[in-house]
Backbone bond lengths (Angstrom), bond angles and torsions (degrees), N, CA, C in turn:
res aa  C-N    CA-C-N  psi(-1)  N-CA   C-N-CA  omega(-1)  CA-C   N-CA-C  phi
1 M - - - 1.433 - - 1.416 113.87 -
2 R 1.255 123.33 153.54 1.466 125.75 175.53 1.573 109.79 -81.49
3 Q 1.308 110.21 163.62 1.529 114.85 -172.27 1.523 107.44 -70.02
4 G 1.310 119.68 -30.58 1.623 123.90 179.92 1.432 107.24 -63.22
5 T 1.342 117.91 -43.66 1.448 121.85 -177.81 1.584 112.70 -64.76
6 W 1.350 114.97 -38.55 1.429 115.85 176.85 1.477 112.40 -67.50
7 M 1.404 116.90 -35.63 1.392 122.89 179.48 1.497 107.79 -61.13
8 M 1.279 113.98 -46.10 1.545 120.70 -172.37 1.525 108.76 -60.64
9 F 1.507 110.63 -51.48 1.495 115.98 173.74 1.534 116.81 -52.31
10 S 1.306 110.55 -46.49 1.524 112.36 -174.85 1.541 110.93 -73.40
11 N 1.284 119.55 -29.14 1.455 120.68 174.49 1.547 108.71 -68.17
12 T 1.298 118.16 -46.46 1.381 126.20 179.34 1.637 110.75 -55.26
13 F 1.271 112.05 -47.99 1.532 120.46 175.41 1.535 114.45 -58.45
14 A 1.288 112.90 -44.98 1.566 127.88 177.10 1.495 104.72 -60.03
15 G 1.319 121.69 -47.51 1.465 119.43 179.47 1.470 116.86 -67.39
16 L 1.427 114.68 -31.80 1.452 118.23 177.78 1.534 109.56 -70.11
17 L 1.363 116.69 -35.45 1.442 118.20 177.78 1.568 112.37 -71.67
18 M 1.263 115.54 -35.55 1.565 121.90 168.39 1.495 109.38 -52.57
19 F 1.373 113.83 -48.56 1.469 116.86 -174.81 1.604 111.93 -69.08
20 G 1.369 110.41 -33.49 1.519 115.06 178.41 1.553 111.68 -67.82
21 V 1.295 121.01 -24.12 1.464 118.81 171.97 1.575 111.53 -52.10
22 H 1.393 114.46 -44.96 1.368 121.92 -175.87 1.616 113.13 -66.26
23 L 1.313 118.84 -16.61 1.335 120.74 172.90 1.450 118.99 -83.48
24 M 1.433 110.62 -34.49 1.505 120.21 175.06 1.446 117.01 -84.24
25 A 1.293 117.06 -38.09 1.485 123.16 -173.54 1.533 113.32 -55.05
26 P 1.261 125.10 -44.10 1.469 120.76 -174.51 1.597 108.40 -59.59
27 A 1.359 119.38 -43.07 1.421 124.73 179.70 1.513 113.53 -65.73
28 M 1.354 117.88 -25.20 1.418 120.11 -175.56 1.561 108.44 -91.19
29 M 1.300 119.85 -23.17 1.419 123.02 -174.73 1.436 114.37 -87.29
30 G 1.224 121.82 -25.27 1.571 121.32 -178.55 1.399 115.30 91.30
31 S 1.385 123.02 -60.70 1.423 122.38 -169.92 1.597 106.71 -116.74
32 A 1.257 113.70 156.40 1.567 120.99 179.39 1.525 106.52 -66.81
33 G 1.315 119.20 -37.71 1.499 122.52 -177.76 1.530 109.93 -59.10
34 E 1.280 118.36 -40.47 1.435 119.15 178.07 1.466 116.35 -70.43
35 Y 1.285 116.02 -34.23 1.370 120.14 174.83 1.475 112.58 -70.60
36 G 1.164 117.88 -34.70 1.564 127.53 172.17 1.537 108.78 -56.98
37 L 1.315 111.48 -50.65 1.545 119.18 -177.40 1.603 105.73 -64.88
38 F 1.286 112.14 -45.31 1.581 113.67 178.58 1.500 111.69 -56.69
39 V 1.312 119.24 -48.62 1.481 125.60 178.94 1.541 106.06 -57.00
40 A 1.304 117.13 -59.77 1.478 116.17 174.80 1.513 121.72 -40.34
41 L 1.295 113.41 -53.30 1.432 124.27 178.66 1.489 109.21 -64.86
42 L 1.357 120.86 -37.73 1.432 118.59 -179.88 1.508 110.46 -68.85
43 G 1.441 114.24 -34.98 1.456 115.24 174.79 1.496 112.79 -66.34
44 M 1.253 119.38 -41.04 1.523 121.16 173.72 1.498 113.31 -58.40
45 L 1.334 113.71 -41.50 1.529 117.42 178.33 1.573 106.99 -64.81
46 H 1.250 119.56 -43.26 1.539 122.05 179.35 1.561 110.24 -56.82
47 L 1.348 114.19 -42.82 1.458 117.76 -177.31 1.535 113.13 -63.04
48 V 1.435 109.02 -44.27 1.473 115.35 -176.58 1.542 110.51 -69.05
49 M 1.356 114.90 -44.51 1.479 120.02 178.34 1.542 116.09 -64.42
50 S 1.289 114.05 -23.90 1.567 114.96 175.95 1.409 109.35 -71.92
51 L 1.323 121.47 -26.50 1.416 120.90 177.73 1.469 117.80 -87.32
52 A 1.321 116.08 -15.23 1.445 122.74 -176.20 1.600 114.28 -61.21
53 P 1.319 122.92 -50.71 1.508 118.82 178.36 1.503 112.94 -58.49
54 G 1.329 122.60 -31.47 1.512 119.76 -176.72 1.601 105.09 -76.62
55 I 1.264 116.61 -40.50 1.480 123.62 174.94 1.531 111.69 -53.59
56 Q 1.309 113.22 -53.95 1.452 121.20 -175.89 1.590 108.57 -60.91
57 T 1.345 114.76 -44.15 1.477 116.99 178.13 1.483 111.89 -55.71
58 V 1.349 114.52 -47.59 1.591 121.04 -179.10 1.518 110.74 -57.03
59 F 1.386 114.48 -45.62 1.445 115.70 -172.86 1.504 105.17 -71.71
60 A 1.335 120.16 -37.51 1.468 116.98 -176.41 1.536 112.86 -68.05
61 H 1.351 114.92 -35.78 1.377 119.83 177.97 1.616 110.67 -67.17
62 E 1.381 115.29 -44.89 1.410 114.67 -178.48 1.607 113.08 -72.34
63 S 1.313 115.68 -22.54 1.415 123.42 175.82 1.412 110.72 -65.92
64 A 1.380 115.27 -51.29 1.481 124.81 -180.00 1.525 110.95 -63.86
65 A 1.368 114.70 -36.58 1.511 117.20 -179.34 1.621 118.55 -82.59
66 A 1.246 111.46 -6.48 1.597 121.06 -177.43 1.569 101.87 -77.98
67 S 1.390 114.42 104.73 1.397 117.98 176.23 1.582 115.87 -103.05
68 T 1.329 110.75 -23.07 1.497 115.44 -179.25 1.524 110.58 -103.23
69 S 1.315 116.93 165.68 1.399 124.11 179.67 1.552 110.58 -61.13
70 Q 1.336 111.67 -41.22 1.515 111.33 179.08 1.492 118.85 -68.84
71 Q 1.381 111.93 -32.04 1.496 116.11 171.06 1.496 112.40 -70.13
72 R 1.180 119.49 -31.32 1.593 120.53 179.12 1.562 106.18 -71.60
73 C 1.393 114.98 -36.62 1.552 118.32 -175.99 1.622 103.28 -67.12
74 V 1.400 117.33 -41.67 1.462 114.56 -178.83 1.627 115.55 -62.98
75 V 1.313 108.53 -38.10 1.547 120.58 173.81 1.547 106.03 -56.48
76 G 1.281 114.55 -53.20 1.477 118.43 179.99 1.522 117.18 -53.82
77 Q 1.391 110.88 -44.00 1.517 118.09 179.84 1.481 108.57 -67.96
78 R 1.265 120.44 -40.06 1.455 118.01 176.88 1.487 113.01 -68.37
79 A 1.335 115.54 -29.90 1.526 113.29 175.71 1.493 110.43 -70.69
80 M 1.326 116.85 -31.97 1.507 118.78 -178.87 1.514 111.45 -70.30
81 A 1.467 113.84 -36.05 1.455 118.14 174.05 1.528 114.86 -63.59
82 A 1.400 109.35 -40.73 1.491 113.77 176.38 1.555 111.59 -69.03
83 A 1.267 125.69 -29.10 1.462 125.16 173.40 1.553 111.95 -68.39
84 E 1.500 111.73 -38.31 1.432 113.45 177.03 1.627 111.57 -66.52
85 A 1.167 115.44 -31.84 1.468 123.61 -174.83 1.638 103.50 -74.20
86 Q 1.278 116.95 -39.61 1.431 122.22 175.07 1.525 113.16 -58.84
87 E 1.315 112.32 -42.91 1.476 118.65 -173.41 1.613 102.77 -70.59
88 Y 1.252 119.31 -46.43 1.453 122.09 177.50 1.564 109.54 -52.97
89 L 1.356 118.69 -45.02 1.515 118.54 -179.75 1.489 110.48 -72.69
90 M 1.255 121.11 -29.84 1.385 120.45 178.02 1.604 116.15 -70.04
91 K 1.334 114.66 -22.70 1.376 123.73 173.01 1.426 117.43 -75.41
92 Q 1.342 119.14 -20.41 1.477 128.23 -169.55 1.536 114.59 -61.31
93 P 1.460 112.95 -44.57 1.422 112.00 -178.51 1.463 118.77 -63.58
94 A 1.337 119.46 -33.89 1.382 127.01 175.58 1.495 109.83 -68.54
95 R 1.365 120.32 -35.38 1.487 125.34 176.31 1.635 108.60 -69.97
96 I 1.344 112.15 -40.62 1.458 113.97 179.99 1.642 111.44 -65.94
97 R 1.249 112.28 -32.23 1.471 116.42 -173.86 1.566 107.65 -78.52
98 R 1.358 117.12 -32.59 1.402 121.02 173.87 1.538 110.64 -63.32
99 L 1.261 113.13 -46.01 1.471 123.03 -177.27 1.638 108.47 -62.94
100 A 1.354 115.14 -37.21 1.506 122.59 175.48 1.570 107.74 -65.17
101 D 1.354 114.00 -45.85 1.531 111.64 -173.61 1.529 107.83 -71.57
102 F 1.338 112.97 -33.32 1.572 111.53 174.28 1.398 116.17 -63.29
103 A 1.341 118.79 -44.12 1.492 123.99 178.07 1.535 106.86 -60.61
104 A 1.309 121.02 -46.01 1.441 122.16 -176.60 1.554 107.19 -66.98
105 A 1.274 125.74 -38.51 1.456 126.80 177.29 1.539 112.15 -65.95
106 K 1.290 115.71 -35.12 1.405 125.70 -177.66 1.563 107.19 -72.80
107 A 1.266 113.82 -38.61 1.558 119.57 -179.02 1.473 109.81 -69.79
108 K 1.426 117.30 -30.86 1.488 118.06 -174.72 1.560 106.74 -78.40
109 K 1.320 115.18 -26.27 1.475 117.19 -174.44 1.608 107.63 -78.84
110 K 1.289 110.64 -37.09 1.569 115.16 -173.60 1.503 111.58 -70.71
111 E 1.233 115.51 138.26 1.449 125.41 171.79 1.559 111.56 -79.43
112 A 1.345 112.30 137.34 1.485 116.96 177.49 1.614 108.10 -64.38
113 Q 1.353 110.28 134.58 1.480 116.57 179.82 1.470 103.66 -121.24
114 E 1.402 113.04 153.34 1.379 125.26 175.30 1.480 113.13 -101.99
115 E 1.352 117.61 125.26 1.401 113.70 -177.02 1.621 105.86 -131.98
116 A 1.260 119.85 142.76 1.454 126.80 179.78 1.541 109.77 -89.38
117 F 1.262 122.11 130.56 1.438 128.81 174.92 1.402 114.11 -114.85
118 S 1.486 120.16 122.30 1.421 118.62 -174.22 1.490 113.09 -71.08
119 W 1.327 117.16 -27.38 1.424 114.17 176.99 1.563 119.39 -78.69
120 I 1.441 111.78 5.84 1.502 118.16 174.08 1.544 96.65 -117.66
121 F 1.268 121.56 33.60 1.547 125.93 175.09 1.602 112.03 52.14
122 G 1.430 107.81 46.98 1.484 115.08 178.75 1.486 119.93 73.04
123 R 1.307 115.79 2.57 1.454 117.94 -172.57 1.537 109.14 -68.34
124 K 1.312 118.87 148.03 1.455 126.10 -173.35 1.581 103.56 -94.46
125 V 1.389 111.15 132.49 1.541 115.79 -178.64 1.537 104.00 -128.06
126 S 1.267 113.15 143.29 1.451 121.86 -177.59 1.625 107.25 -86.20
127 I 1.281 107.76 121.28 1.639 109.91 -178.86 1.598 106.96 -116.43
């Protein structure tokens, strides 16, 4: 088989395994809130990782093209800015978990209220 065919099969298999995570994860996590958080963080990881190859290519090209000291300094500054952005992103899961815990604690304290909505024909809904 050609190399492209092997790559296609391996990517398809990897995609099936990634889908399989969603079949097993709810049973392993216990609550629906944790699974929702897991899916949200997985989506965020997917967005960040989809940008990574392009950014790596640009950094590699600029690093190879930097011939003067000033150009190398600019590349270094951009690399430091990228490291700071990475640190910011790495702190987000903990922040999201704290916000989820805060929202869950606030929901436990709050009493259920009944509100009437005109667009549901005045039906009272518990919020």
